[in-house]
C-alpha positions as CSV (number, residue, x, y, z in Angstrom):
1,M,0.0,0.0,0.0
2,I,1.2,3.5,-0.8
3,Y,0.7,6.3,1.6
4,P,1.6,10.0,1.5
5,K,4.6,10.7,3.7
6,I,3.0,13.6,5.5
7,P,1.5,12.4,8.7
8,L,-1.4,14.9,8.7
9,A,-2.5,13.6,5.3
10,Q,-2.4,10.0,6.6
11,S,-4.6,11.0,9.5
12,V,-7.3,12.6,7.3
13,I,-7.4,9.6,5.0
14,E,-7.5,6.9,7.7
15,I,-10.3,8.6,9.6
16,C,-12.3,9.0,6.4
17,K,-11.9,5.3,5.8
18,A,-12.9,4.4,9.4
19,K,-16.0,6.6,9.1
20,D,-17.1,4.8,5.9
21,L,-16.6,8.0,3.8
22,H,-15.7,6.2,0.6
23,E,-16.8,8.4,-2.3
24,I,-14.1,11.0,-3.1
25,V,-14.3,13.7,-5.8
26,I,-10.9,15.1,-6.5
27,S,-9.9,18.1,-8.6
28,P,-6.3,18.0,-9.9
29,G,-3.8,20.2,-8.2
30,S,-0.4,20.3,-6.5
31,R,-1.0,21.4,-2.9
32,N,-3.6,18.6,-2.4
33,A,-1.1,16.0,-3.8
34,P,-0.7,14.2,-0.4
35,L,-4.5,13.7,-0.1
36,T,-4.8,12.7,-3.8
37,I,-2.1,10.1,-3.5
38,G,-3.5,8.7,-0.4
39,F,-7.1,8.5,-1.5
40,A,-6.4,7.3,-5.1
41,S,-3.9,4.6,-4.0
42,N,-6.3,3.1,-1.5
43,P,-8.9,0.5,-2.8
44,A,-11.2,1.5,0.1
45,F,-12.1,4.7,-1.8
46,N,-14.0,5.2,-5.0
47,C,-12.3,8.3,-6.5
48,F,-13.5,10.6,-9.3
49,S,-11.4,13.2,-11.1
50,I,-13.3,16.4,-12.1
51,A,-11.1,19.3,-13.2
52,D,-13.6,22.1,-12.8
53,E,-14.1,22.6,-9.0
54,R,-17.6,24.1,-9.4
55,C,-18.6,21.1,-11.4
56,A,-16.8,18.7,-9.0
57,A,-18.8,20.1,-6.1
58,F,-22.2,19.7,-7.9
59,F,-21.2,16.2,-9.1
60,A,-20.5,15.3,-5.5
61,L,-23.8,16.8,-4.5
62,G,-25.6,14.6,-7.0
63,I,-23.9,11.5,-5.6
64,A,-24.7,12.4,-2.0
65,Q,-28.3,13.3,-3.0
66,Q,-28.8,9.7,-4.1
67,K,-26.7,7.8,-1.6
68,R,-27.8,9.9,1.3
69,K,-24.3,9.6,2.7
70,P,-21.4,12.1,2.8
71,V,-19.2,12.5,-0.2
72,A,-15.8,14.1,0.1
73,L,-14.4,16.9,-2.1
74,V,-10.7,17.4,-2.3
75,C,-9.0,20.5,-3.9
76,T,-5.8,22.4,-4.0
77,S,-5.2,25.8,-2.3
78,G,-6.3,29.2,-3.5
79,S,-9.3,30.1,-5.6
80,A,-10.0,26.5,-6.4
81,L,-11.8,26.2,-3.0
82,L,-14.1,29.2,-3.7
83,N,-15.5,27.4,-6.7
84,Y,-17.1,24.9,-4.3
85,Y,-19.3,27.6,-2.7
86,P,-22.5,27.4,-4.9
87,A,-22.8,23.7,-4.3
88,I,-22.0,24.1,-0.6
89,A,-24.8,26.6,-0.3
90,E,-27.2,24.2,-2.1
91,A,-26.1,21.4,0.2
92,F,-26.6,23.6,3.3
93,Y,-30.2,24.4,2.4
94,S,-31.1,21.0,0.9
95,Q,-29.6,19.1,3.8
96,I,-27.2,17.0,1.7
97,P,-24.0,15.9,3.4
98,L,-20.7,17.0,1.9
99,V,-17.2,16.9,3.4
100,I,-14.9,19.5,1.8
101,I,-11.2,18.8,2.4
102,S,-9.1,21.7,1.1
103,A,-5.3,21.7,1.0
104,D,-3.8,25.0,2.3
105,R,-0.5,26.7,2.7
106,P,0.9,26.8,6.3
107,K,-0.2,29.8,8.3
108,A,3.2,31.5,7.9
109,K,2.7,31.6,4.1
110,I,-0.7,33.4,4.2
111,D,-0.9,37.1,3.2
112,I,2.8,37.4,2.4
113,G,2.5,37.3,-1.3
114,D,2.9,33.6,-1.8
115,G,1.3,32.1,-5.0
116,Q,-2.1,30.4,-5.1
117,T,-2.8,31.5,-1.5
118,I,-6.0,33.0,0.0
119,R,-7.5,33.2,3.5
120,Q,-9.1,29.7,3.5
121,E,-9.9,29.3,7.2
122,N,-13.7,29.8,7.8
123,V,-14.2,30.8,4.2
124,F,-17.7,29.2,4.1
125,A,-18.7,30.5,7.6
126,N,-22.3,31.5,6.6
127,H,-23.2,28.2,4.9
128,I,-21.3,25.5,6.7
129,L,-22.3,23.3,9.7
130,Y,-18.7,22.7,11.0
131,T,-15.3,24.0,10.2
132,A,-12.1,22.1,11.2
133,N,-9.0,24.3,10.7
134,L,-6.2,21.8,11.3
135,Y,-2.8,22.4,12.7
136,E,0.2,21.5,10.4
137,E,1.4,18.6,12.6
138,A,-0.7,15.5,13.2
139,S,-2.2,15.5,16.7
140,E,-5.0,14.2,18.8
141,A,-6.6,17.7,18.6
142,N,-6.6,17.4,14.8
143,D,-8.0,13.9,14.9
144,L,-10.9,15.1,17.1
145,K,-11.7,18.0,14.7
146,I,-11.7,15.5,11.7
147,N,-14.0,13.1,13.6
148,E,-16.4,15.9,14.6
149,A,-16.6,17.3,11.1
150,I,-17.5,14.0,9.5
151,H,-19.9,13.2,12.3
152,T,-21.6,16.5,11.8
153,A,-22.0,15.9,8.1
154,I,-23.7,12.6,8.8
155,T,-26.0,13.5,11.7
156,Q,-26.9,17.1,10.6
157,K,-27.1,16.3,6.9
158,G,-25.1,19.2,5.4
159,P,-21.7,20.5,4.4
160,V,-18.6,20.6,6.6
161,H,-15.1,22.0,5.9
162,I,-11.7,20.5,6.8
163,N,-8.9,22.8,6.0
164,V,-5.5,21.0,5.9
165,P,-2.2,22.9,5.7
166,F,0.7,21.2,4.0
167,E,4.3,22.2,3.6
168,E,6.5,21.0,0.7
169,P,7.7,18.4,-0.3
170,L,4.2,17.2,-1.3
171,Y,4.7,14.1,-3.5
172,E,6.8,11.8,-1.2
173,T,5.3,8.5,-0.4
174,V,5.9,5.7,2.1
175,T,4.7,2.1,2.4
176,E,3.9,2.2,6.1
177,L,1.7,4.5,8.2
178,S,3.5,6.7,10.6
179,V,0.3,7.6,12.6
180,N,-2.4,5.8,14.4
181,P,-5.2,8.4,14.4
182,S,-8.0,8.4,16.9
183,V,-11.3,7.3,15.6
184,V,-14.0,8.6,18.0
185,E,-17.6,7.4,18.1
186,L,-19.5,10.5,18.8
187,S,-23.1,10.2,20.2
188,N,-26.1,11.6,18.4
189,E,-29.1,12.2,20.7
190,A,-32.3,11.3,18.8
191,K,-35.2,13.7,19.3
192,A,-38.3,12.2,20.9
193,L,-41.9,13.0,19.8
194,P,-43.6,15.1,22.4
195,N,-46.9,14.2,23.9
196,L,-49.4,14.7,21.2
197,D,-52.6,14.8,23.3
198,I,-53.1,18.6,23.0
199,F,-52.2,18.5,19.3
200,A,-54.5,15.6,18.6
201,E,-57.3,17.5,20.3
202,K,-56.7,20.5,18.0
203,W,-56.5,18.2,15.0
204,N,-59.8,16.5,15.9
205,A,-61.6,19.8,16.6
206,V,-61.1,21.5,13.2
207,K,-62.6,20.8,9.8
208,K,-60.0,22.3,7.5
209,K,-56.6,20.8,7.5
210,L,-54.1,21.4,4.7
211,I,-50.9,19.3,4.3
212,L,-48.3,20.8,1.9
213,I,-45.4,18.6,0.8
214,G,-42.3,20.1,-0.7
215,V,-38.9,18.5,-1.7
216,N,-39.1,14.9,-0.4
217,Y,-37.3,11.6,-1.0
218,P,-39.2,8.8,-2.8
219,N,-40.9,6.3,-0.4
220,A,-40.2,8.5,2.6
221,I,-43.9,8.4,3.7
222,N,-45.6,5.0,4.3
223,A,-48.4,4.0,2.0
224,E,-50.7,3.4,4.9
225,I,-50.3,7.0,6.1
226,I,-50.9,8.3,2.6
227,S,-54.1,6.3,2.3
228,Q,-55.4,7.5,5.6
229,L,-54.8,11.2,4.8
230,A,-56.3,10.7,1.3
231,T,-59.6,9.4,2.7
232,D,-60.2,12.0,5.4
233,G,-62.8,14.6,4.3
234,S,-61.3,17.3,6.5
235,V,-57.9,17.0,4.9
236,V,-56.5,18.4,1.6
237,V,-53.1,17.3,0.6
238,M,-51.1,19.4,-1.9
239,T,-47.9,17.9,-3.3
240,E,-45.2,19.6,-5.4
241,T,-43.5,17.8,-8.3
242,T,-40.4,17.3,-6.1
243,S,-42.4,15.7,-3.3
244,N,-42.4,12.2,-4.8
245,V,-45.7,11.6,-3.1
246,H,-48.7,10.4,-5.1
247,H,-52.4,9.7,-4.6
248,P,-55.4,10.3,-6.9
249,N,-57.0,12.4,-4.2
250,F,-54.0,14.7,-3.7
251,I,-53.5,18.0,-5.6
252,S,-50.3,17.8,-7.6
253,S,-50.7,21.0,-9.7
254,I,-51.1,23.6,-7.1
255,D,-50.8,26.7,-9.3
256,T,-53.4,25.2,-11.7
257,L,-55.8,25.0,-8.8
258,I,-55.4,28.3,-7.1
259,T,-54.2,30.8,-9.7
260,P,-57.8,31.6,-10.9
261,F,-59.2,31.8,-7.3
262,T,-61.3,34.8,-6.1
263,E,-61.1,36.1,-2.6
264,D,-64.0,34.0,-1.6
265,D,-62.2,30.9,-3.0
266,F,-59.1,31.7,-1.0
267,K,-61.1,32.1,2.2
268,A,-62.8,28.8,1.6
269,L,-59.4,27.2,1.2
270,Q,-57.8,28.9,4.2
271,P,-56.9,26.1,6.6
272,E,-57.3,26.0,10.3
273,I,-54.2,23.7,10.6
274,L,-51.4,23.6,8.2
275,I,-48.8,20.8,8.2
276,T,-45.7,21.1,6.1
277,I,-43.4,18.3,5.2
278,G,-40.1,18.3,3.2
279,G,-37.9,21.0,1.8
280,M,-38.3,24.2,-0.2
281,I,-41.6,25.0,-1.9
282,V,-41.5,26.0,-5.6
283,S,-45.0,27.6,-5.9
284,K,-44.9,31.3,-5.3
285,R,-48.7,31.4,-5.4
286,I,-49.2,28.9,-2.5
287,K,-46.6,30.9,-0.4
288,A,-48.4,34.1,-1.1
289,F,-51.8,32.5,-0.3
290,L,-50.6,31.1,3.1
291,R,-48.9,34.3,4.1
292,K,-52.1,36.3,3.5
293,Y,-54.7,33.7,4.7
294,Q,-52.7,32.2,7.6
295,P,-53.8,29.1,9.5
296,Q,-54.4,29.1,13.3
297,E,-51.7,26.5,13.6
298,H,-48.7,25.7,11.4
299,W,-46.8,22.5,12.3
300,H,-43.6,21.5,10.4
301,I,-42.3,17.9,10.4
302,D,-38.6,17.5,10.0
303,E,-35.9,15.9,12.0
304,L,-33.5,18.9,11.7
305,R,-35.0,22.2,10.6
306,A,-38.2,24.2,10.3
307,Y,-38.4,27.4,8.3
308,N,-41.1,30.0,9.2
309,T,-41.9,30.3,5.5
310,F,-45.4,31.7,6.0
311,G,-44.9,33.8,9.1
312,C,-47.1,31.6,11.3
313,L,-45.0,28.6,12.5
314,T,-46.3,27.4,15.8
315,Q,-44.7,23.9,16.3
316,H,-41.7,22.0,15.0
317,F,-41.8,18.3,15.4
318,E,-38.2,17.0,15.1
319,V,-39.1,13.5,13.9
320,T,-39.8,11.8,10.6
321,P,-43.3,12.2,9.0
322,N,-43.9,8.5,9.6
323,V,-43.2,8.7,13.3
324,F,-45.4,11.9,13.6
325,F,-48.4,10.6,11.6
326,K,-48.4,7.2,13.1
327,A,-48.9,8.7,16.5
328,L,-51.3,11.5,15.4
329,L,-53.5,9.3,13.3
330,S,-53.8,6.6,15.9
331,C,-55.7,9.0,18.1
332,S,-57.5,11.0,15.4
333,V,-61.2,10.8,14.6
334,K,-62.9,11.4,11.3
335,N,-64.5,14.8,11.2
336,E,-67.6,15.5,9.2
337,S,-66.3,18.1,6.7
338,S,-66.8,19.2,3.1
339,Y,-63.3,20.7,2.9
340,F,-61.8,18.0,0.6
341,E,-65.0,17.6,-1.4
342,Q,-65.2,21.3,-2.3
343,I,-61.5,21.5,-3.3
344,D,-61.7,18.2,-5.2
345,A,-64.6,19.5,-7.3
346,I,-62.5,22.5,-8.4
347,K,-59.6,20.2,-9.1
348,A,-61.8,18.1,-11.4
349,L,-62.9,21.2,-13.3
350,R,-59.3,22.4,-13.6
351,K,-58.2,19.0,-15.0
352,E,-60.9,19.2,-17.7
353,K,-60.0,22.7,-18.7
354,H,-56.3,21.8,-18.7
355,A,-56.8,19.0,-21.1
356,Q,-58.9,21.2,-23.4
357,Y,-56.2,23.9,-23.5
358,L,-53.4,21.5,-24.1
359,Q,-55.2,20.0,-27.0
360,T,-55.7,23.3,-28.8
361,V,-52.7,25.4,-27.7
362,S,-50.0,26.4,-30.3
363,Y,-46.5,25.1,-30.2
364,S,-44.7,26.6,-27.2
365,D,-42.8,25.7,-24.0
366,F,-46.2,24.7,-22.5
367,K,-47.1,22.4,-25.4
368,V,-43.6,20.8,-25.2
369,F,-43.9,20.0,-21.6
370,G,-47.4,18.6,-22.1
371,T,-46.1,16.4,-24.9
372,I,-42.8,15.1,-23.5
373,L,-43.7,14.4,-19.8
374,P,-46.1,11.5,-20.6
375,M,-43.4,10.0,-22.9
376,L,-40.8,9.7,-20.1
377,P,-39.9,6.0,-19.3
378,K,-41.5,4.7,-16.1
379,H,-39.2,3.7,-13.3
380,S,-36.6,6.3,-14.4
381,Q,-35.2,9.3,-12.6
382,L,-36.0,12.8,-13.6
383,Q,-33.7,15.7,-12.7
384,I,-35.1,19.2,-13.5
385,S,-33.2,22.5,-13.6
386,N,-34.5,25.6,-11.9
387,S,-36.3,28.7,-13.3
388,S,-38.8,27.9,-16.1
389,P,-38.4,24.1,-16.3
390,I,-39.4,23.3,-12.7
391,R,-42.3,25.7,-12.9
392,Y,-43.7,24.2,-16.1
393,A,-43.3,20.7,-14.7
394,Q,-45.5,21.7,-11.7
395,L,-48.4,22.2,-14.1
396,F,-48.5,18.6,-15.4
397,S,-48.9,15.1,-14.0
398,I,-45.8,12.9,-13.9
399,D,-46.0,9.1,-13.7
400,P,-45.7,8.0,-10.0
401,G,-42.9,5.5,-11.0
402,I,-40.6,8.4,-11.9
403,E,-38.5,9.9,-9.2
404,V,-38.1,13.7,-9.4
405,F,-35.2,15.8,-8.1
406,C,-34.3,19.5,-8.4
407,N,-31.7,21.7,-6.6
408,R,-34.3,23.8,-4.7
409,G,-32.1,24.6,-1.7
410,T,-30.9,27.9,-3.4
411,S,-33.0,27.5,-6.6
412,G,-29.9,28.4,-8.7
413,I,-29.5,27.5,-12.3
414,D,-25.8,26.7,-11.8
415,G,-24.8,23.1,-11.5
416,S,-28.1,21.5,-12.4
417,T,-26.6,19.3,-15.2
418,T,-23.6,18.3,-13.2
419,T,-25.8,17.4,-10.2
420,A,-27.9,15.2,-12.5
421,I,-24.8,13.4,-13.8
422,G,-23.6,12.7,-10.3
423,A,-27.1,11.5,-9.3
424,A,-27.3,9.3,-12.4
425,L,-24.0,7.6,-11.6
426,A,-24.9,7.0,-8.0
427,S,-28.5,5.8,-8.5
428,G,-27.7,3.4,-11.4
429,K,-31.1,4.3,-12.9
430,P,-31.9,5.6,-16.3
431,T,-31.8,9.4,-15.8
432,L,-33.2,12.3,-17.8
433,M,-32.4,15.9,-17.3
434,I,-34.9,18.6,-18.3
435,T,-33.2,21.9,-18.5
436,G,-33.5,25.4,-20.1
437,D,-30.9,26.8,-22.4
438,V,-29.4,29.4,-20.0
439,S,-28.9,26.8,-17.3
440,F,-27.5,24.3,-19.8
441,F,-24.9,26.6,-21.3
442,Y,-24.0,28.1,-17.9
443,D,-23.1,24.6,-16.7
444,S,-21.7,23.2,-20.0
445,N,-18.5,22.0,-18.2
446,A,-20.8,19.4,-16.7
447,L,-20.2,17.4,-19.9
448,W,-16.4,17.5,-19.3
449,N,-16.8,14.3,-17.3
450,S,-15.5,10.8,-17.8
451,Y,-18.2,9.1,-15.6
452,I,-21.4,9.9,-17.6
453,P,-23.6,6.7,-17.7
454,K,-24.7,5.6,-21.2
455,D,-28.4,5.9,-20.3
456,F,-28.1,9.6,-19.2
457,K,-30.1,11.9,-21.4
458,I,-30.6,15.7,-21.6
459,I,-33.8,17.3,-22.8
460,L,-32.8,20.9,-23.6
461,I,-35.6,23.4,-24.2
462,N,-34.0,26.3,-26.0
463,N,-36.2,29.4,-26.1
464,R,-33.2,31.6,-26.9
465,G,-32.8,33.2,-23.5
466,G,-34.1,33.4,-19.9
467,G,-37.8,32.8,-20.7
468,I,-38.7,33.1,-17.0
469,F,-38.2,36.9,-17.2
470,R,-41.0,37.2,-19.8
471,I,-43.4,35.6,-17.3
472,L,-42.4,37.9,-14.4
473,P,-44.0,41.4,-14.0
474,G,-42.2,44.2,-15.7
475,H,-41.5,42.5,-19.1
476,Q,-41.1,45.0,-21.9
477,E,-39.5,44.3,-25.3
478,T,-36.5,46.6,-25.1
479,P,-32.7,46.2,-25.7
480,V,-32.2,46.5,-22.0
481,F,-34.6,43.7,-21.2
482,N,-33.4,41.4,-24.0
483,T,-29.7,41.9,-23.2
484,F,-29.6,42.2,-19.4
485,F,-32.6,40.2,-18.2
486,E,-33.5,37.6,-20.9
487,T,-29.9,37.1,-22.1
488,S,-31.0,36.7,-25.7
489,H,-28.6,34.4,-27.7
490,Q,-28.3,32.2,-30.8
491,L,-26.4,29.3,-29.3
492,T,-27.1,25.7,-29.9
493,A,-25.8,22.5,-28.2
494,E,-25.0,20.7,-31.4
495,H,-21.2,21.3,-31.3
496,L,-21.0,20.6,-27.6
497,A,-22.7,17.3,-28.1
498,K,-20.2,16.4,-30.8
499,M,-17.2,17.5,-28.7
500,Y,-18.3,15.4,-25.8
501,N,-19.6,12.4,-27.8
502,F,-23.3,12.8,-27.1
503,D,-25.9,11.8,-29.7
504,Y,-27.7,14.9,-30.8
505,F,-31.3,15.4,-31.8
506,A,-33.0,18.7,-32.8
507,V,-36.7,19.7,-32.8
508,N,-37.7,22.8,-34.6
509,G,-41.5,22.5,-34.5
510,E,-44.4,20.4,-33.3
511,S,-44.4,18.1,-36.3
512,E,-41.0,16.8,-35.3
513,L,-41.5,16.5,-31.6
514,N,-42.9,13.0,-31.2
515,T,-40.7,11.4,-33.8
516,E,-37.4,12.9,-32.5
517,M,-38.3,12.3,-28.9
518,A,-39.0,8.6,-29.6
519,A,-35.6,8.2,-31.4
520,F,-33.9,10.1,-28.6
521,L,-35.3,7.9,-25.9
522,K,-34.2,4.8,-27.7
523,A,-30.6,6.0,-28.1
524,D,-28.1,3.7,-26.3
525,K,-25.5,6.3,-25.4
526,P,-25.6,9.7,-23.6
527,S,-27.8,12.0,-25.7
528,I,-29.1,15.5,-26.0
529,I,-32.4,16.5,-27.6
530,E,-32.6,20.2,-28.2
531,I,-36.1,21.5,-28.6
532,F,-36.3,25.0,-30.0
533,T,-39.4,26.9,-29.0
534,P,-40.7,30.4,-30.1
535,T,-39.4,33.0,-27.7
536,E,-42.2,35.5,-28.4
537,V,-45.3,33.4,-27.7
538,N,-44.3,31.4,-24.6
539,D,-45.3,34.0,-22.0
540,A,-48.7,34.7,-23.7
541,V,-49.4,30.9,-23.9
542,L,-48.8,30.5,-20.2
543,K,-50.8,33.5,-19.1
544,N,-53.7,32.4,-21.3
545,Y,-53.5,29.0,-19.8
546,F,-54.3,30.3,-16.3
547,K,-57.1,32.5,-17.8
548,S,-58.6,29.4,-19.5
549,L,-59.0,27.4,-16.3
550,T,-62.2,29.1,-15.0
């Protein structure tokens, strides 16, 4: 076995191995050579080489998203580390465990004009769960910091940073370890469910209960609980596309339901108790509704965090939804209520109007989503980029067998494709990525990756700019808008596909859509289908859709 000669590097590597941290994403560099040599030479680790640090971080995020275990990132000193920040912020808000291990210069070399040197200690202070600034020499104090960092990533589900100073020489190796680092088993106190008597009493007393489910892992909520909630007349369940929760009685297209509401409709929907589950909510309309028409009680169910998104949070239950609902529903009574029946009748009307509009609407982003989503293979994974794609996806049904993911922690367009590639590799499932043109080109280095599975496919909807800005208030057709908001362009993915050995398909109109999509889905190598849509009509089509629903 080959080890780096530097004892501190040996300590980091051995503790990672003892803590079952086996997935290591490394960006090439010199200062991190001791770590690179140690990780890459040890068969206990599964190492990946990603040159672009920003892509490396999102690639690791995608792996950790699927494995639900920490993934390590290793980089050299200097600005390389700063390129991790977008993915670190995403991991922080999406509760995804990452262990950032950065090589650094010794303290004496900081701020004296030495090359490739910045102030790396505590650089992620606002979006990190734990920072371990190590001393240059191996020690028990360093070992404890490394143990605590990895433990925090595992138990608190988020990013941690281990900053490791190395002095040259960096590339020397040995065949025997010179350290025996301490591996500490740190305790994690599980939160208990409080007595639910008073909450069950409130639950049983009211007739209007709304459950809103945001970002959520597939199969996280037991089928029995889903069934009980779906058959209670006093309960309305709203699910976002990223919730991965399905039942015919649930409302899966929230904006379709509530956008045409009058004030009387909103008052009728206003819940007495609101329960939220999962991560960030996409729908601006449901957030605006619940901030204006607040419930008497808002309970959030999450083992770690509760955001006061609607300004009325009254209780945070620090347990899983299964633990909470098993206890609550065991002492609940069915309440005579027309709450679900009234909302379900509106849902049925909206569904009929939706189908009519989709059948007659002109070729547009809306038409494309309505056509391609039913064509996606069952039992696949769907990754969706932010901005327009995730919002359009919210308006349509997606087969319950398809798992849906999106980086909603910070809702950024950066890194969506790279995250999807990491997730595809980790899950082993056929994976499709639906993305917009700005997000795709922004993250085009995602394709500079030697680990792309052959069944990974990208659906690129190219409307020649940031189409979301045409939907938002304030859109005017001016040079300022087109250049600085919409980012108008004439780029296509054809040459990128060729350079990175992807199959390429192009759609320039509705007549080609079904045929090209069918060929694209059958391709047996990584593929891109670029669907060009008319920039000028997309916003009008979407606005007319909401008008057509009444």
